[in-house]
N, C-alpha and C positions, 0 to 999 in steps of 0.2 A: 429224335423221332424216327421213324422208319420210312420206308418207301411209301409213297402215296398209293392207296388202294385203287385198283382199276375194276371195272365191271367184270372183266374176264377172270378176275380172281375168284369170284363167286359162281360164275357160269362158264362152263367149258366152251371153247370155240369149236363150233361144228362146221365143218366144210360141207357145202352143198354139192351134190353131184350134178355136173353139167349134163344137160340132155343133148340130143342131136342138134346140129347147127340149124338155126331158123325155127326151132320148135319152142313155143312159149307155153308156160304153164296155163292150164285151163282151156287151151285151144285144141280142138279135135282135129286130128289129121284126116285129110280126105281119103276115102277108100281107094285102093289101087284101081287104076283104069277109070276112075270117076272124074269127069270134067267138072271144075267149079262152075256153079250156076251163075250166069251173068245177072246183074241186078235188073229188075224191071224198070221201066221209065219212072213210075211213081216212087219206087224205092231209091233210085238214083237222085231224084229231085228232093226227096225227104232227107237224104244224106247230105246234099248240098245245103239245105236249110239248117240241119243240125250243126254243120261246120260253121255256118254264119252265126248260129246261137252261141257257139263256143268262142268266137272271135271277139276278144275283149276290146279290141281297138275301136269297135263301133259303139261302144258305150253299153250301159246296163240294159238288160232285156226283160226285167221284171215289171209286170203290170201293163205292158203295152204289146200290141201285135207286132209281128215280124215286119209288116209293111210300115207301120209307124216308126219302128226302129230304123228301118232302111231310110225313110224320108228324113228322119232326124240326123242320121249320119251324113246324108247327102248335104243337108243344109249347113252342117258344121264343116263341110269340106273334107270329109274323111274318105271319100271315094269308095262307097260300098260296091260289091260286085253287081254289075247290071244283070247277070244271070239270075240272081236271087229275086230281083224285082220282076223279071219275066215269069219266073215260076209262080210267084205270088199272084200275079195278074192273070195267069191261066187257070188258077183255082180259087176264084174269089169267094165262094161260099163254103169251102171245105175247111173245117177247123183243124184238120190234121196239118194243113199247109199254112194257115194264117196265124195260128197261136202256138207259141212255144210251150212245150210240156215238161213238167218236172219229172214225169214218170218215163219219158222217152217214147211214149206211145202216140204222141201227137194230140192236138186239141188241148183244151183247158182242163186242168186237174184241180180239184178243190179238196182241201183237207176236211174230214168230217168235223162238223161243229163250227166251221168258219164260213163266212159268206164273202163274196167278192166285193161287196159294197164297203163303205167306210165303217170301221169298227172303233169303238171307244176303248182306250187303254185303261180307263178308270174302273174302279170297282163298282158293282151294281149299286145304284142309289146315289153315288157321289156326283155324277153328272147333273142330276136334278138340282142338287144343292148349289152347283156352280152357275146355273143359268138364271 
């Protein structure tokens, strides 16, 4: 038999050119002399909440509010950050802060054609036959 074929036998190896140190693809470099804008208080708080959303150690975050997730993590002894609870309590009626967003824009997002209530996974008319 011969040598085992490798993927590089069919596709040539292309070396990518390295950019300047610290420069990542898709990131725009700031203009010369332009100071980076500090985050506003709301933006900083929302970033804290996004980091909490991404922290898997506090359990799943689908279908519950951030405060419910925080309380659940506390009850399980997972020690969620107290700063998250403070932020959530300072914005009690604002959905940008209370609800995790799939779109990253804050608040609840719903897919067209889906409701947030319970849905049946059965084909139309099948549920009536089972009840």
